[in-house]
C-alpha positions in Angstrom: 106.4 -124.8 -106.2 108.4 -121.9 -104.7 108.0 -118.7 -106.5 111.0 -116.6 -107.2 111.0 -113.3 -105.3 112.7 -110.2 -106.6 115.3 -109.0 -104.1 114.5 -105.6 -102.5 117.8 -104.1 -103.9 119.9 -104.8 -107.0 122.5 -107.6 -107.0 125.3 -105.0 -107.2 124.1 -103.7 -103.9 124.3 -107.2 -102.4 127.9 -107.4 -103.6 128.7 -104.0 -102.2 127.5 -105.2 -98.7 130.9 -106.7 -98.3 132.4 -103.3 -98.6 130.9 -101.5 -95.6 132.3 -98.1 -94.9 133.3 -96.9 -91.4 130.1 -94.9 -90.9 128.0 -98.1 -91.1 126.3 -97.6 -94.5 126.4 -100.3 -97.1 124.6 -101.7 -100.1 121.5 -99.7 -101.3 121.9 -97.0 -98.6 125.4 -96.2 -99.5 124.6 -96.3 -103.2 121.8 -93.7 -102.7 124.2 -91.5 -100.8 126.9 -91.8 -103.5 124.4 -90.9 -106.3 123.3 -87.8 -104.4 126.8 -86.8 -103.5 125.9 -87.0 -99.8 128.3 -87.9 -97.0 127.9 -88.5 -93.3 127.7 -85.1 -91.6 126.0 -83.3 -94.5 122.8 -81.5 -93.9 120.2 -83.0 -96.3 116.6 -82.6 -97.4 114.8 -85.9 -98.0 111.5 -86.0 -99.8 109.5 -89.3 -99.3 106.2 -90.4 -100.7 104.4 -88.7 -97.8 106.6 -86.1 -96.1 109.8 -84.0 -96.4 112.5 -84.1 -93.7 115.6 -82.0 -93.1 118.5 -82.9 -90.9 122.1 -84.3 -90.7 123.1 -87.7 -92.0 124.6 -89.5 -89.0 126.6 -92.7 -88.8 124.8 -96.0 -88.3 125.1 -97.1 -84.7 125.2 -100.8 -85.6 128.1 -102.7 -87.1 126.8 -104.8 -90.0 123.4 -102.9 -90.0 120.9 -103.4 -92.8 121.4 -101.5 -96.1 117.8 -100.2 -96.4 117.8 -97.1 -94.2 119.4 -93.7 -93.9 119.6 -92.2 -90.4 119.0 -88.5 -90.0 119.4 -86.3 -87.0 116.5 -83.9 -87.0 116.6 -80.4 -85.6 114.5 -81.4 -82.6 117.3 -83.8 -81.6 115.5 -87.1 -82.6 117.1 -89.6 -84.9 114.9 -90.8 -87.8 115.5 -93.9 -89.9 114.1 -93.4 -93.5 113.7 -96.4 -95.8 115.7 -96.0 -99.0 112.8 -97.3 -101.2 110.5 -94.6 -99.9 112.9 -91.7 -100.8 111.8 -89.7 -103.9 114.6 -87.2 -103.7 117.8 -86.8 -101.6 119.5 -83.5 -101.8 122.4 -82.0 -99.9 121.5 -78.6 -98.3 124.9 -77.9 -96.7 128.2 -79.6 -96.6 129.0 -81.0 -93.2 132.0 -80.6 -91.1 134.0 -83.6 -89.8 131.8 -85.5 -87.4 134.5 -85.8 -84.7 133.3 -83.6 -81.8 135.6 -81.0 -80.5 136.8 -81.8 -77.0 137.3 -78.9 -74.6 141.0 -78.1 -74.2 142.4 -79.4 -71.0 145.7 -78.2 -69.5 147.5 -81.2 -68.0 149.6 -80.5 -65.1 151.8 -83.2 -63.5 151.0 -83.3 -59.8 153.8 -84.2 -57.5 153.2 -87.1 -55.2 150.6 -88.8 -57.4 151.5 -92.2 -59.0 152.1 -92.5 -62.7 149.6 -94.9 -64.4 149.7 -96.0 -68.0 146.3 -96.5 -69.8 146.5 -98.6 -73.0 143.6 -98.7 -75.4 142.8 -101.7 -77.7 139.8 -100.0 -79.3 137.0 -100.1 -76.7 134.8 -97.1 -76.1 135.0 -97.1 -72.3 135.9 -93.4 -72.4 134.3 -91.5 -75.2 132.7 -88.3 -76.2 129.3 -88.1 -78.0 128.4 -85.4 -80.5 124.7 -85.1 -80.0 124.5 -82.9 -83.1 125.6 -85.7 -85.4 125.3 -88.8 -83.2 129.0 -89.7 -83.6 130.7 -91.4 -80.7 134.4 -90.9 -80.6 136.8 -92.6 -78.2 138.8 -90.4 -75.8 142.2 -91.9 -76.3 144.8 -89.4 -75.5 145.7 -88.4 -71.9 144.1 -85.0 -72.6 140.9 -86.6 -73.7 140.8 -89.0 -70.7 141.2 -86.1 -68.3 138.4 -84.2 -70.1 136.0 -87.1 -70.2 136.8 -88.4 -66.6 138.2 -85.3 -64.9 138.4 -87.1 -61.6 141.5 -88.9 -62.9 143.5 -85.7 -62.6 143.1 -85.8 -58.8 144.1 -89.5 -58.6 147.1 -90.1 -60.8 149.3 -88.8 -63.5 148.5 -90.5 -66.8 150.5 -91.9 -69.7 148.1 -93.0 -72.5 148.8 -95.0 -75.7 146.5 -96.3 -78.4 147.6 -99.8 -79.5 144.7 -101.0 -81.6 141.3 -99.8 -82.8 139.6 -103.2 -82.8 136.3 -104.7 -81.7 137.2 -107.3 -79.0 135.9 -110.2 -81.1 138.6 -109.3 -83.7 141.4 -109.6 -81.2 143.8 -112.4 -82.3 146.7 -114.1 -80.5 149.2 -111.9 -82.4 147.5 -108.9 -80.7 148.1 -110.5 -77.3 151.8 -110.7 -78.1 152.0 -107.0 -79.0 149.9 -106.0 -76.1 152.0 -108.0 -73.6 155.2 -106.3 -75.0 153.7 -102.8 -74.6 152.4 -103.6 -71.1 155.9 -104.8 -70.1 157.4 -101.5 -71.4 154.9 -99.4 -69.5 155.4 -101.4 -66.3 159.0 -100.3 -66.3 157.9 -96.7 -66.4 154.7 -96.7 -64.3 153.3 -97.9 -61.0 150.5 -99.8 -62.7 148.9 -100.4 -66.1 145.2 -100.2 -67.2 144.1 -101.8 -70.4 140.8 -100.6 -71.9 139.2 -103.5 -73.8 135.9 -104.6 -75.2 134.0 -106.9 -72.9 133.2 -109.8 -75.2 136.7 -111.4 -75.1 138.0 -109.6 -72.1 138.5 -112.8 -70.2 140.6 -114.3 -73.0 143.0 -111.3 -73.1 143.3 -111.2 -69.3 144.3 -114.9 -69.3 146.8 -114.2 -72.1 148.5 -111.4 -70.2 148.5 -113.5 -67.0 150.7 -116.1 -68.7 152.7 -113.8 -71.0 153.7 -111.4 -68.1 155.6 -113.4 -65.4 156.6 -111.9 -62.1 155.1 -108.5 -62.7 156.1 -105.9 -60.1 152.8 -103.8 -60.3 149.1 -104.4 -61.1 147.8 -104.8 -64.6 144.1 -104.0 -64.6 141.8 -104.7 -67.6 138.5 -103.0 -67.8 135.7 -102.3 -70.2 132.1 -101.0 -70.4 128.9 -103.0 -70.8 127.0 -99.8 -71.7 128.4 -97.1 -73.8 129.3 -93.7 -72.3 126.4 -91.9 -74.0 123.8 -93.9 -72.0 122.6 -92.6 -68.6 123.2 -96.1 -67.2 126.8 -96.3 -68.5 129.3 -98.1 -66.3 132.3 -96.7 -68.3 133.5 -93.9 -66.1 133.3 -95.8 -62.8 134.9 -98.9 -64.2 137.8 -96.8 -65.6 138.2 -94.8 -62.4 138.2 -97.9 -60.3 140.6 -99.7 -62.6 143.0 -96.7 -62.2 142.6 -96.8 -58.4 143.3 -100.5 -58.4 146.4 -100.1 -60.6 147.7 -97.2 -58.5 147.0 -98.4 -55.0 146.2 -102.1 -55.1 148.7 -104.2 -53.0 148.6 -107.0 -55.5 150.9 -107.6 -58.6 148.6 -109.7 -60.8 146.6 -109.3 -63.9 143.0 -108.6 -62.9 139.7 -107.4 -64.5 137.9 -104.5 -62.9 134.1 -104.5 -63.6 130.9 -103.8 -61.7 130.3 -106.3 -58.9 126.7 -105.2 -58.4 124.1 -103.8 -60.9 124.3 -100.5 -59.1 127.4 -98.4 -58.5 128.1 -99.8 -55.0 131.2 -101.9 -55.8 133.7 -102.6 -58.6 135.0 -106.2 -58.4 138.7 -107.2 -58.9 138.7 -110.6 -60.6 141.8 -112.7 -61.1 142.5 -112.7 -64.8 142.5 -116.5 -65.2 139.3 -117.2 -63.2 136.8 -114.8 -64.6 134.0 -115.2 -67.1 131.5 -112.9 -68.7 128.2 -114.5 -67.6 125.6 -112.1 -68.9 125.2 -110.3 -72.3 124.3 -106.9 -71.0 124.1 -106.6 -67.2 126.7 -104.3 -65.5 127.7 -107.1 -63.1 128.2 -109.5 -66.0 131.6 -110.7 -64.9 132.0 -113.3 -62.2 134.9 -115.1 -60.6 134.4 -118.8 -61.2 135.6 -121.6 -58.8 137.7 -119.2 -56.7 137.4 -116.3 -54.3 137.2 -112.7 -55.5 140.5 -111.0 -55.1 139.1 -107.7 -54.0 136.9 -104.7 -54.8 137.0 -100.9 -55.1 134.4 -99.2 -52.8 134.2 -95.4 -52.4 137.6 -95.0 -54.2 139.4 -97.4 -51.9 140.9 -100.8 -52.7 139.6 -103.5 -50.3 141.3 -106.9 -50.6 139.0 -109.9 -50.0 141.7 -112.5 -50.5 144.3 -113.2 -47.9 147.8 -111.8 -48.7 149.0 -115.4 -49.0 146.6 -115.9 -51.8 147.9 -113.3 -54.2 151.2 -112.0 -55.4 152.2 -108.7 -53.6 153.3 -105.5 -55.3 157.1 -105.3 -55.4 158.9 -102.6 -57.5 162.2 -104.5 -57.3 160.8 -107.6 -58.9 162.1 -108.3 -62.4 159.4 -109.0 -65.0 159.9 -111.9 -67.3 158.2 -111.4 -70.7 157.1 -114.5 -72.5 154.6 -113.2 -75.1 154.7 -116.0 -77.7 151.4 -117.9 -78.5 150.8 -120.8 -80.9 147.5 -120.0 -82.7 147.1 -123.6 -84.0 145.0 -124.6 -81.0 141.3 -125.4 -81.1 138.5 -125.4 -78.4 136.1 -128.2 -79.2 132.8 -128.6 -77.2 131.3 -132.0 -76.8 127.6 -132.1 -77.8 125.0 -134.8 -78.4 125.4 -135.9 -82.0 128.9 -134.7 -82.4 130.7 -136.7 -85.0 134.3 -137.7 -85.4 134.7 -135.4 -88.4 134.8 -132.5 -86.1 138.0 -133.8 -84.5 139.4 -135.4 -87.7 139.4 -132.1 -89.5 141.6 -130.5 -86.8 143.9 -133.5 -87.0 144.1 -133.3 -90.8 144.8 -129.5 -90.6 147.7 -130.3 -88.3 146.6 -128.5 -85.2 149.1 -128.6 -82.4 146.7 -128.7 -79.5 143.0 -129.3 -78.8 141.1 -128.3 -75.7 138.0 -130.4 -75.1 135.1 -128.8 -73.3 133.7 -132.1 -72.1 130.4 -132.9 -70.4 130.1 -133.4 -66.7 133.4 -134.6 -65.1 135.2 -134.5 -68.4 133.6 -136.9 -70.9 133.4 -137.3 -74.7 131.1 -139.7 -76.6 132.5 -143.2 -77.1 132.3 -142.6 -80.9 135.1 -140.1 -80.7 137.6 -142.4 -79.0 139.2 -143.6 -82.3 139.8 -140.0 -83.4 141.2 -139.1 -80.0 143.6 -142.0 -80.3 144.6 -140.9 -83.8 145.2 -137.3 -82.5 147.4 -138.6 -79.7 149.4 -140.7 -82.2 149.9 -137.6 -84.3 151.5 -135.8 -81.4 148.6 -133.4 -80.8 148.4 -132.2 -77.2 144.9 -133.0 -75.8 143.5 -131.5 -72.7 140.1 -131.7 -70.9 137.9 -129.1 -69.2 134.3 -129.2 -68.3 131.4 -127.2 -69.8 129.9 -127.0 -66.4 130.5 -123.6 -64.9 131.3 -124.9 -61.4 133.3 -127.9 -60.2 136.4 -129.7 -61.5 137.3 -132.4 -64.0 137.5 -135.9 -62.5 138.3 -138.4 -65.2 138.8 -141.5 -63.2 135.3 -141.8 -61.9 133.6 -143.3 -65.0 135.0 -145.6 -67.7 134.8 -143.0 -70.4 137.1 -140.6 -68.5 139.5 -143.4 -67.8 139.7 -144.4 -71.5 140.3 -140.8 -72.5 143.2 -140.5 -69.9 144.6 -143.7 -71.3 144.7 -142.1 -74.8 146.7 -139.2 -73.5 144.0 -136.6 -72.6 145.3 -134.3 -69.8 142.6 -133.4 -67.1 142.9 -129.7 -66.2 141.2 -129.7 -62.7 138.9 -126.7 -62.4 140.5 -124.5 -65.2 138.0 -122.6 -67.3 137.8 -123.8 -70.9 138.7 -120.3 -72.3 141.7 -120.1 -69.9 142.8 -123.5 -70.9 142.5 -122.6 -74.5 144.7 -119.5 -74.0 147.2 -121.3 -71.7 147.7 -124.2 -74.2 148.4 -121.6 -76.9 151.0 -120.0 -74.6 152.6 -123.2 -73.5 153.0 -124.4 -77.1 154.5 -121.0 -77.8 157.2 -121.8 -75.2 158.0 -125.5 -75.9 157.3 -128.4 -78.1 158.6 -131.0 -75.7 155.6 -133.3 -74.7 156.8 -133.8 -71.1 157.3 -130.1 -70.6 154.0 -129.3 -72.2 152.2 -131.7 -69.8 154.0 -130.4 -66.8 153.3 -126.8 -67.7 149.6 -127.5 -68.3 149.2 -129.1 -64.9 151.2 -126.4 -63.1 149.4 -123.6 -61.4 151.2 -120.7 -63.1 148.8 -117.7 -62.7 146.1 -118.8 -60.3 144.2 -120.7 -63.1 144.0 -123.9 -60.9 142.6 -123.9 -57.4 143.4 -126.6 -54.9 139.9 -126.8 -53.5 137.1 -125.6 -55.8 134.6 -123.5 -54.0 131.3 -125.2 -53.4 129.6 -122.2 -51.7 129.7 -120.0 -54.8 127.3 -122.3 -56.6 124.9 -122.1 -53.7 125.2 -118.4 -53.5 124.5 -117.9 -57.2 121.5 -120.2 -57.1 120.0 -118.4 -54.2 120.2 -115.0 -55.9 
């Protein structure tokens, strides 16, 4: 028989865990701070069962961190985590000042002859200032802050900066893509290029969204982020941002691209087409890879070098008139085929009246035979069904095996070598433009923003396997 175990903190603390404050403290830790009248930034004395410590309460570094520790910045510069249950007494010694670090004042002077570049922030910390007294990390979001944190920018371009969102990238929604596209369009009319600072986890989704929402752009739109925060010696933030600005200012292309490290060192920053790029590693600086296509270009030693032929990318043209189509239909799902998947997975989406479903099929584009009745039902309900492959390289070919043929007969549209996440975003965008089945099918099969290549690269797979 299982024995009941008393929880390490009161039930009330468990409930309070849903009410995490911005500094990262929740539950029992936050309760102990509130009882002692202590806030982040205050200098405190903490008596434990064995020792006494004095220092400054600093924010928790982790989002959703445990509720059992207070973190103190000691006078020697080290951070110390102290378990709440070991604290005998917590006392404030001195009230703390706001934890936002003071940035040195920078006088911005517009330099004649330099291009104007807009930098839009969605909440990433690609450029930030760390207060080592308190441990607080604060994004550098204004033009003044950006010049201070990355002073090299002042010699490269004139900057317009705007904060759109303060969101973790996993919290970005299709509605944010719409607002972002509108703001990018506005800035494209005023600047010679736009840089978007964005978290890396969903960077590929947002780059695809802008690739479809911004048609016939006259200048480059470059998204960038940082795999490692700016307070780490191995940070890629400054070089990614600087290279993105160089790409936006001097790149000969007029497409949506992602600028991130091409190599683990600082040798090269890759310019990936926004519809053909995937984050392939959780933490490496060269995490982003162009899939099933050639890399557009790179930034080396402050210079843009195009690797693709001019015929393979849209050229910069200040006279081109941008067409803004920022609407997205959020009632689209991405469903991955797995061994043991049951028809309920698909039936739920049908019952909830989804408008489109992207299948991430196995191999050449397959689903289990057991799902065929539900696929047929979805087609009868007027749901747009499209197929991609969960393989990284290669393309969908649904007329090779019987399963693929049966899916095509039930209305599933094969999407060549389109990435599943790009197909997911594109279907949202297409359904935001039209509800006509024939137009939807034609748009999904049309190469609008380089999302489909005529001949999938075979050499890339060999190159990757040989590394």
